[in-house]
Backbone as a chain_set.jsonl record, in Angstrom:
{"seq": "MNDGSAKTVTKAEIVDEVSRATGLTKVETETVMNGIMSTITSALESERRVELRGFGTFGVKRRDPRKARNPGTGETVFLPERYVPTFKPSGLLRKNVNNALME", "coords": {"N": [[8.752, -4.828, -26.724], [5.997, -3.948, -24.485], [3.036, -5.885, -24.669], [0.611, -5.214, -23.841], [-0.862, -7.079, -22.475], [-1.418, -8.092, -19.213], [0.119, -9.721, -16.441], [-0.258, -11.267, -13.331], [1.941, -11.293, -10.582], [2.433, -13.635, -8.188], [2.557, -13.886, -4.567], [3.785, -16.471, -3.956], [5.145, -16.982, -6.315], [7.164, -14.967, -6.064], [8.418, -15.783, -3.702], [9.472, -18.263, -4.495], [11.309, -17.41, -6.57], [13.095, -15.659, -5.099], [14.063, -17.603, -3.301], [15.398, -19.342, -5.029], [17.41, -17.49, -5.928], [18.685, -16.774, -3.619], [19.493, -19.05, -2.201], [18.245, -19.774, 0.139], [15.677, -21.759, 1.747], [12.456, -22.298, 0.75], [10.588, -22.026, 2.821], [12.052, -20.614, 4.627], [12.53, -18.284, 3.122], [9.829, -17.289, 2.76], [9.147, -16.842, 5.336], [10.905, -14.67, 5.916], [9.848, -12.945, 4.045], [7.278, -12.552, 4.991], [7.773, -11.457, 7.447], [8.88, -8.919, 6.548], [6.612, -7.755, 5.259], [5.035, -7.611, 7.523], [6.281, -5.867, 9.183], [6.191, -3.523, 7.669], [3.529, -3.092, 7.496], [2.873, -2.811, 10.277], [4.369, -0.371, 10.804], [2.949, 1.455, 9.044], [0.489, 1.301, 10.266], [1.011, 2.777, 12.576], [1.215, 5.212, 11.61], [3.682, 5.811, 10.347], [6.135, 6.463, 7.905], [7.568, 4.369, 5.463], [10.686, 4.007, 3.928], [12.111, 2.667, 1.21], [14.924, 2.732, -0.251], [15.723, 3.407, -3.581], [13.669, 1.892, -4.361], [10.926, 2.687, -3.405], [8.456, 4.602, -1.489], [6.337, 3.898, 1.233], [3.296, 5.099, 2.66], [0.767, 6.824, 4.614], [-2.276, 8.369, 4.012], [-4.673, 10.685, 4.831], [-8.193, 10.629, 4.252], [-10.696, 12.871, 3.692], [-14.099, 12.98, 4.961], [-16.852, 12.569, 2.712], [-19.477, 13.206, 0.4], [-20.627, 10.787, -1.965], [-21.634, 9.02, -4.911], [-23.454, 6.191, -5.681], [-22.608, 4.143, -8.324], [-24.259, 2.271, -9.383], [-26.897, 2.51, -8.422], [-27.343, 5.162, -8.327], [-27.678, 6.324, -6.037], [-27.101, 8.681, -3.29], [-24.303, 8.411, -1.163], [-22.743, 8.419, 2.068], [-19.317, 8.873, 2.687], [-17.259, 7.991, 5.239], [-14.583, 9.693, 7.117], [-11.369, 8.399, 6.425], [-8.333, 6.398, 6.376], [-5.817, 5.705, 4.054], [-3.411, 3.431, 2.651], [-0.476, 4.319, 0.931], [1.607, 4.416, -1.896], [4.661, 5.557, -3.297], [6.666, 5.301, -6.011], [10.206, 5.118, -6.33], [12.377, 7.44, -8.13], [14.294, 5.985, -9.486], [13.09, 3.322, -9.743], [10.875, 4.017, -11.34], [12.314, 4.83, -13.607], [13.666, 2.473, -14.358], [11.443, 0.676, -14.832], [10.205, 2.055, -17.012], [12.317, 1.989, -18.959], [12.612, -0.774, -19.329], [10.015, -1.477, -20.428], [10.076, -0.039, -22.689], [11.656, -1.192, -24.537]], "CA": [[7.823, -3.841, -26.115], [4.835, -4.493, -23.842], [1.891, -6.16, -25.642], [-0.577, -4.805, -23.076], [-1.416, -8.164, -21.507], [-0.81, -8.061, -17.698], [0.2, -10.929, -15.658], [0.01, -11.006, -11.984], [3.072, -12.077, -9.907], [1.927, -13.841, -6.829], [3.549, -14.011, -3.403], [4.396, -17.651, -4.064], [6.224, -16.858, -7.244], [8.231, -14.195, -5.544], [9.111, -16.687, -2.765], [10.19, -19.242, -5.37], [12.384, -16.74, -7.329], [13.996, -15.275, -4.089], [14.57, -18.708, -2.697], [16.425, -19.761, -5.889], [18.53, -16.552, -5.984], [19.55, -16.657, -2.325], [19.789, -20.456, -1.594], [17.454, -20.049, 1.288], [14.662, -22.535, 1.477], [11.145, -21.625, 0.448], [10.088, -21.775, 4.083], [12.829, -19.468, 5.223], [12.225, -17.025, 2.378], [8.57, -16.982, 3.098], [9.223, -16.287, 6.737], [11.533, -13.366, 5.729], [8.904, -12.003, 3.368], [6.138, -12.275, 5.906], [8.343, -10.427, 8.469], [8.986, -7.705, 5.971], [5.319, -7.202, 5.059], [4.351, -7.4, 8.792], [7.03, -4.692, 9.626], [5.711, -2.377, 6.802], [2.045, -2.926, 7.881], [2.938, -2.17, 11.575], [4.741, 0.959, 10.652], [1.862, 2.244, 8.49], [-0.559, 1.403, 11.404], [1.481, 3.671, 13.465], [1.287, 6.393, 10.833], [5.027, 6.001, 10.052], [6.518, 6.149, 6.546], [8.621, 3.264, 5.167], [11.269, 4.193, 2.64], [12.987, 1.603, 0.661], [15.771, 3.504, -1.122], [15.778, 2.743, -4.894], [12.33, 1.112, -4.635], [9.839, 3.661, -3.115], [8.1, 4.959, -0.089], [4.961, 3.557, 1.635], [2.907, 6.037, 3.564], [-0.628, 6.75, 4.85], [-2.983, 9.611, 3.786], [-6.06, 10.767, 5.48], [-9.169, 11.052, 3.239], [-11.702, 13.62, 4.332], [-15.416, 12.524, 4.655], [-17.471, 13.256, 1.594], [-20.585, 12.53, -0.302], [-20.387, 10.129, -3.2], [-22.821, 8.524, -5.568], [-23.434, 4.756, -5.955], [-22.794, 4.243, -9.68], [-25.269, 1.308, -9.873], [-28.209, 2.981, -8.207], [-27.423, 6.704, -8.403], [-28.129, 6.86, -4.737], [-26.049, 9.36, -2.649], [-23.913, 7.811, -0.001], [-21.786, 9.28, 2.757], [-18.158, 8.186, 2.854], [-16.649, 8.691, 6.45], [-13.18, 9.85, 7.109], [-10.636, 7.104, 6.403], [-6.929, 6.341, 6.044], [-5.463, 4.789, 2.961], [-2.106, 3.316, 2.405], [-0.027, 4.866, -0.31], [2.954, 3.987, -2.371], [5.37, 6.49, -4.284], [7.841, 4.669, -6.465], [11.33, 6.029, -6.504], [12.783, 7.79, -9.504], [14.985, 4.786, -10.103], [12.112, 2.347, -10.026], [10.214, 4.488, -12.482], [13.182, 4.803, -14.848], [13.863, 0.968, -14.782], [10.302, 0.085, -15.454], [10.031, 2.681, -18.218], [13.255, 1.52, -19.889], [12.357, -2.27, -19.604], [8.922, -1.563, -21.278], [10.283, 0.677, -24.006], [12.553, -2.097, -25.272]], "C": [[6.501, -4.546, -25.476], [3.716, -4.694, -24.694], [0.525, -5.76, -25.019], [-1.263, -5.83, -22.26], [-0.663, -7.998, -20.261], [-0.917, -9.423, -17.162], [0.5, -10.66, -14.267], [1.106, -11.899, -11.345], [2.505, -12.308, -8.516], [3.131, -13.888, -5.739], [4.395, -15.316, -3.523], [5.49, -17.628, -5.07], [7.422, -16.068, -6.846], [9.084, -14.996, -4.589], [9.999, -17.644, -3.591], [11.441, -18.56, -5.975], [13.51, -16.299, -6.211], [14.733, -16.446, -3.43], [15.648, -19.165, -3.715], [17.594, -18.841, -6.002], [19.39, -16.45, -4.791], [20.043, -17.964, -1.776], [19.047, -20.704, -0.307], [16.248, -21.012, 0.84], [13.512, -21.71, 1.233], [10.564, -21.174, 1.76], [10.802, -20.634, 4.772], [12.535, -18.161, 4.488], [10.904, -16.523, 2.592], [8.391, -16.276, 4.564], [9.856, -14.867, 6.75], [10.542, -12.44, 5.107], [7.805, -11.612, 4.28], [6.605, -11.218, 6.981], [8.393, -8.941, 7.83], [7.709, -6.967, 5.795], [4.674, -6.862, 6.458], [5.003, -6.059, 9.316], [6.46, -3.391, 8.89], [4.318, -2.11, 7.274], [2.099, -2.224, 9.239], [3.337, -0.697, 11.487], [3.645, 1.937, 10.077], [0.773, 2.324, 9.526], [-0.271, 2.405, 12.294], [1.695, 4.996, 12.779], [2.772, 6.863, 10.55], [5.222, 5.72, 8.583], [7.51, 5.061, 6.562], [9.295, 3.607, 3.794], [12.248, 3.187, 2.394], [13.823, 2.221, -0.526], [15.885, 2.736, -2.52], [14.527, 2.025, -5.314], [11.136, 2.136, -4.647], [9.483, 3.83, -1.712], [6.634, 4.609, 0.152], [4.579, 4.622, 2.621], [1.434, 5.854, 3.918], [-1.165, 8.137, 4.68], [-4.41, 9.523, 4.27], [-7.063, 11.268, 4.319], [-10.324, 11.654, 4.056], [-13.112, 12.901, 4.047], [-15.999, 13.323, 3.489], [-18.713, 12.437, 1.13], [-20.269, 11.952, -1.634], [-21.792, 9.597, -3.776], [-22.608, 6.914, -6.002], [-23.663, 4.643, -7.488], [-23.884, 3.274, -10.252], [-26.657, 1.828, -9.653], [-28.432, 4.427, -8.332], [-27.654, 7.262, -7.049], [-26.843, 7.578, -4.101], [-25.593, 8.588, -1.393], [-22.822, 8.552, 0.638], [-20.496, 8.342, 3.007], [-17.481, 8.806, 4.127], [-15.138, 8.881, 6.204], [-12.473, 8.535, 7.142], [-9.167, 7.4, 6.101], [-6.634, 5.33, 5.086], [-4.027, 4.614, 2.844], [-1.776, 3.806, 1.098], [1.337, 4.289, -0.762], [3.467, 4.891, -3.522], [6.494, 5.704, -4.681], [8.986, 5.722, -6.604], [11.597, 6.336, -7.903], [13.527, 6.693, -10.188], [14.101, 3.66, -10.525], [11.38, 2.758, -11.348], [10.934, 4.475, -13.755], [13.442, 3.357, -15.248], [12.652, 0.39, -15.401], [10.019, 0.746, -16.903], [11.003, 2.037, -19.309], [12.932, 0.068, -20.31], [11.086, -2.358, -20.6], [9.069, -0.982, -22.584], [11.122, -0.204, -24.954], [11.694, -2.891, -26.248]], "O": [[6.044, -5.589, -25.945], [3.375, -3.781, -25.446], [-0.537, -5.954, -25.61], [-2.138, -5.524, -21.449], [0.551, -7.792, -20.239], [-1.874, -10.166, -17.382], [1.421, -9.899, -13.974], [1.149, -13.108, -11.57], [2.154, -11.384, -7.782], [4.336, -13.919, -5.992], [5.59, -15.286, -3.228], [6.591, -18.127, -4.837], [8.553, -16.398, -7.205], [10.312, -14.924, -4.632], [11.196, -17.759, -3.324], [12.534, -19.118, -5.88], [14.696, -16.558, -6.41], [15.893, -16.306, -3.042], [16.78, -19.369, -3.276], [18.715, -19.326, -6.161], [20.574, -16.119, -4.841], [20.95, -17.973, -0.944], [19.21, -21.767, 0.292], [15.889, -21.028, -0.338], [13.549, -20.504, 1.477], [10.079, -20.045, 1.847], [10.18, -19.795, 5.423], [12.325, -17.108, 5.089], [10.779, -15.298, 2.618], [7.626, -15.345, 4.818], [9.409, -13.986, 7.486], [10.379, -11.299, 5.542], [7.429, -10.441, 4.338], [5.899, -10.269, 7.32], [8.026, -7.945, 8.454], [7.613, -5.776, 6.088], [3.868, -5.936, 6.55], [4.281, -5.214, 9.846], [6.302, -2.336, 9.505], [3.957, -0.945, 7.438], [1.476, -1.175, 9.404], [2.658, 0.145, 12.074], [3.465, 3.055, 10.56], [0.161, 3.385, 9.651], [-1.217, 2.971, 12.843], [2.341, 5.863, 13.368], [3.078, 8.055, 10.515], [4.56, 4.837, 8.037], [8.216, 4.845, 7.547], [8.689, 3.537, 2.725], [13.106, 2.868, 3.217], [13.381, 2.186, -1.674], [16.124, 1.528, -2.537], [14.36, 1.614, -6.463], [10.483, 2.395, -5.658], [10.123, 3.273, -0.819], [5.774, 4.985, -0.645], [5.441, 5.051, 3.387], [0.867, 4.821, 3.564], [-0.534, 9.065, 5.187], [-5.157, 8.551, 4.153], [-6.757, 12.191, 3.563], [-10.848, 11.029, 4.978], [-13.263, 12.286, 2.991], [-15.722, 14.506, 3.289], [-18.919, 11.258, 1.417], [-19.637, 12.654, -2.423], [-22.864, 9.737, -3.186], [-21.608, 6.551, -6.622], [-24.748, 4.987, -7.957], [-24.349, 3.416, -11.383], [-27.529, 1.662, -10.506], [-29.567, 4.892, -8.434], [-27.809, 8.47, -6.868], [-25.708, 7.161, -4.331], [-26.448, 8.148, -0.624], [-22.041, 9.234, -0.025], [-20.62, 7.207, 3.467], [-17.162, 9.994, 4.121], [-14.537, 8.342, 5.275], [-12.926, 7.617, 7.825], [-8.809, 8.484, 5.64], [-7.098, 4.195, 5.2], [-3.345, 5.635, 2.931], [-2.603, 3.768, 0.187], [2.08, 3.73, 0.045], [2.829, 4.995, -4.569], [7.314, 5.388, -3.819], [8.809, 6.902, -6.909], [11.141, 5.633, -8.805], [13.379, 6.508, -11.396], [14.33, 3.073, -11.583], [11.285, 1.984, -12.301], [10.392, 4.189, -14.822], [13.432, 3.067, -16.445], [12.755, -0.324, -16.399], [9.648, 0.046, -17.845], [10.57, 1.619, -20.383], [12.975, -0.266, -21.494], [11.087, -3.204, -21.495], [8.343, -1.314, -23.521], [11.228, 0.13, -26.134], [12.212, -3.726, -26.989]]}, "num_chains": 1, "name": "protein.A"}
């Protein structure tokens, strides 16, 4: 079972693992990974969704302008309208993560 400690997996570690699993060089693997990330980014910048079946869906949500409070000073600040990327994991990904962490 998960002991609560979190470890970050870096892009370099993903490149290493995918390179070993596929037989591609690290340079080739990083090029492919950069291409995937660039394609997803471009789609989101065009307000298009990206669906990776069995993994999840990337999208963009519009946030309305609003008043907020600076927690340090208590000062009221105005947050303008903005767009934020979102990710919704697939049911399969949620199930797999839950099952792995419940062991």
